[in-house]
C-alpha positions as CSV (number, residue, x, y, z in Angstrom):
1,M,44.7,-9.1,-80.6
2,K,41.0,-8.6,-80.6
3,L,38.0,-11.5,-80.9
4,V,34.9,-10.6,-82.2
5,V,32.8,-14.1,-82.4
6,G,29.2,-13.6,-84.5
7,L,26.8,-16.3,-83.1
8,G,24.5,-18.6,-85.0
9,N,23.7,-21.6,-87.1
10,P,25.9,-23.0,-89.5
11,G,23.9,-24.4,-92.8
12,L,22.1,-23.1,-95.9
13,E,18.6,-23.6,-94.2
14,Y,19.6,-21.0,-91.5
15,Q,21.1,-18.4,-93.8
16,R,19.7,-14.7,-93.1
17,T,17.6,-16.1,-90.6
18,R,17.1,-14.1,-87.1
19,H,18.8,-16.2,-85.4
20,N,22.2,-15.2,-87.7
21,V,22.4,-12.1,-87.7
22,G,25.8,-12.5,-85.5
23,F,27.0,-14.4,-88.6
24,D,25.8,-11.7,-91.2
25,C,27.4,-9.0,-89.3
26,I,31.0,-11.0,-89.4
27,D,30.8,-11.4,-93.0
28,R,30.3,-7.7,-92.9
29,L,32.6,-7.0,-91.0
30,A,34.9,-8.9,-92.5
31,R,34.5,-7.0,-96.2
32,R,35.5,-3.9,-94.5
33,V,39.1,-5.3,-92.4
34,A,39.8,-8.3,-93.9
35,D,42.5,-9.1,-97.1
36,P,39.9,-10.1,-99.9
37,S,41.9,-12.4,-100.9
38,Q,41.9,-14.7,-97.6
39,T,39.8,-17.7,-96.8
40,A,38.3,-18.6,-94.0
41,K,40.2,-20.8,-92.3
42,A,38.5,-24.0,-90.0
43,R,40.1,-23.4,-86.3
44,F,38.3,-23.5,-82.9
45,Q,35.7,-25.6,-84.1
46,A,35.1,-22.1,-86.4
47,L,35.4,-20.4,-89.6
48,S,37.7,-17.8,-89.0
49,L,39.4,-14.4,-90.4
50,E,42.4,-12.0,-89.8
51,G,41.6,-8.6,-90.3
52,E,43.3,-5.0,-89.1
53,V,41.4,-2.3,-87.3
54,G,43.4,0.6,-86.6
55,G,46.6,-1.3,-86.5
56,E,44.9,-3.9,-84.0
57,K,45.0,-6.8,-85.2
58,V,41.2,-8.8,-85.0
59,L,40.3,-12.1,-85.0
60,L,36.7,-12.5,-86.1
61,L,35.1,-16.0,-85.8
62,K,32.1,-17.8,-86.3
63,P,31.5,-21.2,-84.3
64,M,30.2,-23.7,-86.3
65,T,28.9,-25.6,-83.2
66,Y,25.4,-24.6,-83.3
67,M,24.1,-22.0,-81.4
68,N,23.9,-23.7,-78.2
69,L,27.2,-24.8,-78.3
70,S,29.2,-21.3,-78.9
71,G,30.8,-21.2,-75.8
72,T,33.4,-23.7,-77.0
73,T,34.8,-21.9,-79.6
74,V,35.0,-18.8,-77.8
75,A,36.7,-20.8,-74.5
76,E,39.2,-22.3,-77.2
77,A,39.9,-19.1,-79.3
78,L,40.7,-16.9,-76.0
79,R,42.9,-20.0,-74.4
80,F,44.6,-20.2,-77.6
81,Y,46.0,-16.6,-77.8
82,K,46.2,-16.0,-73.8
83,L,43.3,-13.2,-74.5
84,D,41.6,-11.6,-71.6
85,A,37.7,-11.8,-71.9
86,T,36.6,-8.7,-70.2
87,R,39.0,-6.3,-72.5
88,D,39.6,-8.5,-75.4
89,L,36.4,-10.0,-76.7
90,L,33.1,-8.3,-78.4
91,V,30.2,-11.1,-79.1
92,I,27.6,-10.2,-81.7
93,V,24.2,-11.7,-81.3
94,D,20.6,-11.5,-82.5
95,D,18.1,-9.9,-79.7
96,I,14.3,-10.4,-79.1
97,A,14.3,-7.4,-76.5
98,L,15.2,-5.0,-78.5
99,P,13.2,-3.7,-81.7
100,C,14.4,-4.8,-85.2
101,G,17.0,-2.0,-86.6
102,A,18.2,-1.2,-83.1
103,I,21.8,-2.2,-81.5
104,R,22.7,-2.3,-77.6
105,L,26.3,-2.7,-76.5
106,R,27.2,-3.8,-72.7
107,S,30.3,-4.7,-71.2
108,D,28.7,-7.6,-69.2
109,G,25.5,-9.0,-68.2
110,S,23.3,-11.8,-68.1
111,A,22.5,-14.0,-70.8
112,G,18.8,-12.7,-71.3
113,G,17.6,-16.4,-72.1
114,H,19.9,-16.6,-74.8
115,N,21.4,-19.7,-75.2
116,G,24.1,-18.9,-76.9
117,L,25.7,-16.3,-74.6
118,A,24.2,-18.8,-71.7
119,D,27.1,-21.5,-73.2
120,I,29.6,-18.6,-73.4
121,E,28.9,-17.6,-69.7
122,A,28.6,-21.8,-68.2
123,K,32.7,-22.1,-70.5
124,L,34.0,-19.1,-69.1
125,G,32.7,-19.2,-66.0
126,S,31.9,-15.3,-65.9
127,N,29.6,-12.7,-67.7
128,R,32.2,-9.9,-68.0
129,Y,32.5,-9.7,-71.1
130,A,31.8,-7.4,-74.4
131,R,28.1,-8.2,-76.4
132,C,26.8,-6.2,-79.0
133,R,22.8,-6.7,-79.0
134,I,21.1,-6.9,-82.5
135,G,17.5,-6.1,-82.6
136,I,15.1,-8.3,-84.3
137,D,11.6,-7.4,-83.0
138,A,9.5,-9.8,-80.1
139,P,8.2,-12.7,-81.5
140,G,4.4,-11.7,-80.6
141,Q,2.4,-14.9,-80.8
142,I,4.6,-16.5,-82.7
143,P,6.5,-19.6,-80.6
144,Q,9.8,-18.3,-80.3
145,R,12.1,-20.8,-81.7
146,D,10.4,-21.1,-85.1
147,Y,10.1,-16.9,-84.6
148,V,14.0,-16.8,-84.2
149,L,15.1,-19.3,-87.1
150,G,12.8,-17.7,-89.6
151,K,13.6,-15.2,-92.3
152,F,13.1,-11.3,-91.5
153,R,9.9,-10.2,-92.8
154,P,10.1,-7.4,-95.9
155,D,9.0,-4.7,-93.4
156,Q,12.3,-5.9,-91.4
157,Q,14.6,-6.2,-93.7
158,P,15.6,-2.7,-94.3
159,L,16.1,-2.3,-90.6
160,V,17.8,-5.3,-90.1
161,E,20.4,-3.7,-93.0
162,E,21.0,-0.6,-91.2
163,A,21.4,-2.6,-88.0
164,L,23.9,-4.5,-89.7
165,G,25.9,-1.4,-90.6
166,L,25.4,0.0,-87.3
167,A,26.6,-2.7,-85.4
168,S,30.0,-3.2,-87.9
169,D,30.5,0.4,-86.8
170,A,30.5,-0.4,-83.4
171,A,32.5,-3.2,-83.9
172,E,35.3,-1.4,-85.0
173,C,35.0,1.6,-82.0
174,W,35.1,-1.3,-80.2
175,A,38.4,-2.7,-81.1
176,K,39.9,0.6,-81.8
177,S,38.9,2.4,-78.3
178,G,37.0,0.0,-76.3
179,I,33.6,-0.8,-75.2
180,T,32.6,2.6,-73.4
181,E,33.9,5.0,-76.2
182,A,31.6,2.6,-78.5
183,M,28.5,2.6,-76.1
184,N,29.0,6.0,-75.8
185,R,28.9,6.6,-79.2
186,F,26.2,4.0,-80.3
187,N,24.4,3.3,-77.8
188,R,22.2,6.6,-77.9
189,R,21.9,6.4,-81.7
190,T,19.6,3.6,-81.7
191,E,16.9,3.9,-79.8
192,R,13.5,2.8,-82.1
193,T,10.2,2.4,-81.0
194,P,9.6,-0.9,-81.2
195,A,6.9,-1.7,-84.4
196,A,3.9,-4.1,-84.2
197,N,4.4,-7.3,-85.1
198,P,1.6,-8.8,-87.6
199,K,1.0,-12.5,-88.3
200,P,3.8,-13.7,-90.5
201,A,2.7,-13.8,-94.4
202,Q,2.5,-17.9,-94.9
203,G,5.8,-19.8,-94.8
204,A,7.5,-16.5,-93.6
205,D,8.5,-17.7,-90.4
206,Q,9.1,-21.9,-90.5
207,R,10.1,-24.3,-88.0
208,P,13.6,-25.6,-88.8
209,K,13.9,-29.6,-89.9
210,T,16.3,-30.8,-87.6
211,G,19.0,-29.8,-84.3
212,E,18.8,-27.6,-81.3
213,T,19.7,-24.8,-82.4
214,N,18.0,-22.0,-80.6
């Protein structure tokens, strides 16, 4: 079995925000690899769906713990299925260090200031697990918390849709052929010059109402 975890925050107010591209990718991946008659189950403090990629069973997870406690879900699922994080885990996550529309896969690495990845590393006691980062552009002069919890600008929306498709392709490749093959196939295809990040239109990036979610 392979475990693919998309990071995000639960709740209607966070849907389609920049910080939730991991959730969005899991939804897209589920439409490809899961039985359409299947309904998501509450397991490991997450919503889960089972799918299949190239004969390999894949468990898709969206943690419902809020971003800062994502590691709880990951650790519980790995422990239950006796999986090896280095070989069997892929985490899909947003990244402000990448331009919108780009993705980047890595076999391991630091959290890079991302609270979800930091909690996974803390709960696993290791940073040796694959991750697929989806670029959302840098915040510019917008406070980072406001930016990542805000909606994509109109000019960013087609770019992130493209990135979600690429990330889904890369996740399927990883499940079938491993992280090295996925990196070789997808990292070199996703170079993109960062776009200027203009000041957003009024209301484009709103401060969330509740919770520590970044």
